[in-house]
C-alpha positions as CSV (number, residue, x, y, z in Angstrom):
1,X,5.1,1.3,34.1
2,X,1.7,0.9,32.0
3,X,1.4,4.8,31.9
4,X,4.9,5.0,30.4
5,X,4.2,2.3,28.0
6,X,0.9,4.2,26.9
7,X,2.9,7.4,26.6
8,X,5.3,5.7,24.3
9,X,2.8,4.1,22.3
10,X,0.7,7.6,22.0
11,X,4.2,9.2,21.0
12,X,4.7,6.4,18.3
13,X,1.2,7.1,16.7
14,X,1.9,11.0,16.6
15,X,5.3,10.4,15.1
16,X,3.8,8.1,12.7
17,X,1.1,10.7,11.5
18,X,3.4,13.6,11.6
19,X,5.9,11.6,9.6
20,X,3.2,10.4,7.0
21,X,2.0,14.0,6.7
22,X,5.5,15.0,6.1
23,X,6.4,12.7,3.6
24,X,3.2,13.4,1.5
25,X,3.7,17.0,1.9
26,X,3.1,17.3,-1.9
27,X,0.7,14.6,-2.4
28,X,-2.8,14.7,-3.4
29,X,-5.8,15.7,-0.9
30,X,-9.0,15.4,-2.5
31,X,-11.1,12.6,-4.0
32,X,-9.9,11.4,-7.3
33,X,-11.6,10.4,-10.3
34,X,-9.5,7.7,-12.0
35,X,-9.5,6.7,-15.6
36,X,-8.6,3.4,-16.0
37,X,-5.3,2.7,-17.5
38,X,-4.4,-0.3,-19.6
39,X,-2.4,-3.1,-18.1
40,X,0.0,-3.0,-21.1
41,X,0.4,-0.8,-24.0
42,X,0.3,-2.8,-27.1
43,X,0.3,-0.5,-29.8
44,X,1.6,3.0,-30.7
45,X,-1.9,4.3,-31.2
46,X,-2.5,3.3,-27.7
47,X,0.5,4.9,-26.5
48,X,-0.5,8.2,-28.2
49,X,-3.8,8.1,-26.7
50,X,-2.6,7.5,-23.3
51,X,-0.3,10.5,-23.8
52,X,-3.3,12.7,-24.9
53,X,-5.1,11.7,-21.6
54,X,-2.1,12.3,-19.2
55,X,-1.6,15.8,-21.0
56,X,-5.3,16.7,-20.5
57,X,-4.9,15.4,-16.8
58,X,-1.6,17.4,-16.4
59,X,-3.3,20.9,-17.9
60,X,-6.4,20.2,-15.8
61,X,-4.1,19.8,-12.5
62,X,-2.0,22.9,-13.4
63,X,-5.2,25.1,-14.0
64,X,-6.6,23.9,-10.8
65,X,-3.5,24.6,-8.7
66,X,-3.6,28.2,-10.0
67,X,-7.0,28.8,-8.4
68,X,-6.8,31.2,-5.8
69,X,-9.8,30.1,-3.8
70,X,-8.2,26.6,-2.8
71,X,-6.1,25.9,0.2
72,X,-2.4,25.4,0.3
73,X,-2.7,21.6,0.7
74,X,-4.8,21.6,-2.4
75,X,-2.4,23.5,-4.5
76,X,0.3,21.0,-3.5
77,X,-2.0,18.3,-4.5
78,X,-2.6,19.7,-8.0
79,X,1.0,20.3,-8.7
80,X,2.0,16.7,-7.4
81,X,-0.6,15.3,-9.7
82,X,0.7,17.3,-12.5
83,X,4.2,16.1,-11.9
84,X,3.2,12.5,-11.9
85,X,1.4,13.1,-15.3
86,X,4.3,14.8,-16.8
87,X,6.7,12.1,-15.8
88,X,4.6,9.2,-17.1
89,X,4.5,11.2,-20.4
90,X,8.2,11.5,-20.6
91,X,8.5,7.8,-19.7
92,X,6.1,6.7,-22.5
93,X,7.7,9.2,-25.0
94,X,11.1,7.6,-24.4
95,X,9.6,4.2,-24.9
96,X,9.5,2.8,-21.3
97,X,6.5,0.9,-20.0
98,X,4.6,2.7,-17.0
99,X,3.3,0.3,-14.6
100,X,-0.6,0.3,-14.3
101,X,-0.9,1.6,-10.7
102,X,1.5,4.5,-11.6
103,X,-0.6,5.3,-14.9
104,X,-3.8,5.4,-13.0
105,X,-2.4,7.6,-10.3
106,X,-0.9,9.9,-12.9
107,X,-4.4,10.2,-14.7
108,X,-6.2,11.1,-11.6
109,X,-7.3,14.5,-11.2
110,X,-8.7,15.6,-7.5
111,X,-11.5,17.8,-7.1
112,X,-10.9,21.2,-5.4
113,X,-12.9,20.4,-2.3
114,X,-14.4,17.6,-0.5
115,X,-18.1,17.9,0.5
116,X,-19.4,16.8,3.8
117,X,-20.9,13.7,2.3
118,X,-17.8,12.8,0.6
119,X,-15.8,13.4,3.9
120,X,-18.3,11.0,5.7
121,X,-17.9,8.4,3.0
122,X,-14.0,8.5,3.4
123,X,-14.6,8.3,7.3
124,X,-16.7,5.1,6.7
125,X,-14.1,3.6,4.3
126,X,-11.3,4.2,7.0
127,X,-13.3,2.5,9.5
128,X,-13.9,-0.5,7.2
129,X,-9.9,-0.7,6.4
130,X,-9.6,-0.8,10.0
131,X,-12.1,-3.6,10.4
132,X,-10.7,-5.5,7.4
133,X,-7.2,-5.3,8.7
134,X,-8.2,-6.4,12.3
135,X,-9.9,-9.6,10.6
136,X,-6.8,-10.4,8.5
137,X,-4.7,-10.0,11.9
138,X,-7.0,-12.3,13.8
139,X,-7.3,-14.6,10.9
140,X,-3.5,-15.2,10.9
141,X,-3.2,-15.3,14.4
142,X,-5.7,-18.2,14.5
143,X,-3.7,-20.1,12.0
144,X,-1.6,-22.4,14.1
145,X,1.4,-22.5,11.8
146,X,1.4,-18.8,11.0
147,X,0.8,-17.5,14.6
148,X,4.0,-19.1,15.6
149,X,6.1,-16.6,13.6
150,X,3.7,-13.9,13.0
151,X,4.7,-10.3,14.2
152,X,1.4,-8.4,14.3
153,X,3.3,-4.8,14.2
154,X,2.1,-4.0,10.7
155,X,-1.4,-4.5,11.3
156,X,-1.2,-2.5,14.5
157,X,0.6,0.4,12.8
158,X,-1.7,0.3,9.9
159,X,-4.9,0.5,12.1
160,X,-3.6,3.1,14.4
161,X,-2.5,5.3,11.3
162,X,-6.1,5.1,9.9
163,X,-7.6,5.8,13.2
164,X,-5.4,9.1,13.3
165,X,-6.6,10.0,9.8
166,X,-10.1,9.5,10.8
167,X,-9.5,11.9,13.6
168,X,-8.0,14.5,11.3
169,X,-10.8,14.4,8.9
170,X,-13.3,14.3,11.8
171,X,-11.9,17.7,13.3
172,X,-11.7,19.4,9.8
173,X,-8.1,19.2,9.0
174,X,-6.9,19.4,5.6
175,X,-5.2,16.0,4.7
176,X,-3.3,15.2,1.7
177,X,-5.3,12.4,-0.3
178,X,-2.1,10.3,-0.6
179,X,-2.1,10.2,3.0
180,X,-5.8,9.2,3.1
181,X,-5.1,6.4,0.3
182,X,-2.3,5.1,2.5
183,X,-4.7,4.7,5.5
184,X,-7.3,2.9,3.4
185,X,-4.5,0.2,2.6
186,X,-5.3,-3.2,3.8
187,X,-2.1,-5.1,4.8
188,X,-1.1,-8.2,2.7
189,X,-1.6,-11.7,4.2
190,X,1.8,-13.0,5.0
191,X,2.6,-16.1,2.7
């Protein structure tokens, strides 16, 4: 019975990793350099400057995507980033506000490769995220009132997902950046 339970657990983790990779097939897979976006655009001058920055990011992403030396995954990353920048530009041109996290993501231009040191840093950050998720889970479980109706599944899934991404990075797999960013996510405390 235990063996079956373990097999189901392993299959669930594999399915989660495959689903995450599939869902992020056109997402970024390199370390990004983010330009801080304003919380709210207050003037037309700010809006115009932000559009110029987005256009520069889009052009850089498109140029990088055409590099014949980069992997297919990296090409997808750059095309995805160019699409994000282009969408944000259209929303701004039509007078819509773009949320700050979306602006920051659209302004990100991933590098073409990850150095061994950058990869090691990401793995360390993933281990830190697992530890933080574990501490938050334990903290909530130790709270008498929360523990009575607290489901640990979100923490367990997030920790397993991060561990799977660590494995992929360790063995040299090319992983989309959005997948890594999702694995770095720390589950919010339940209120």
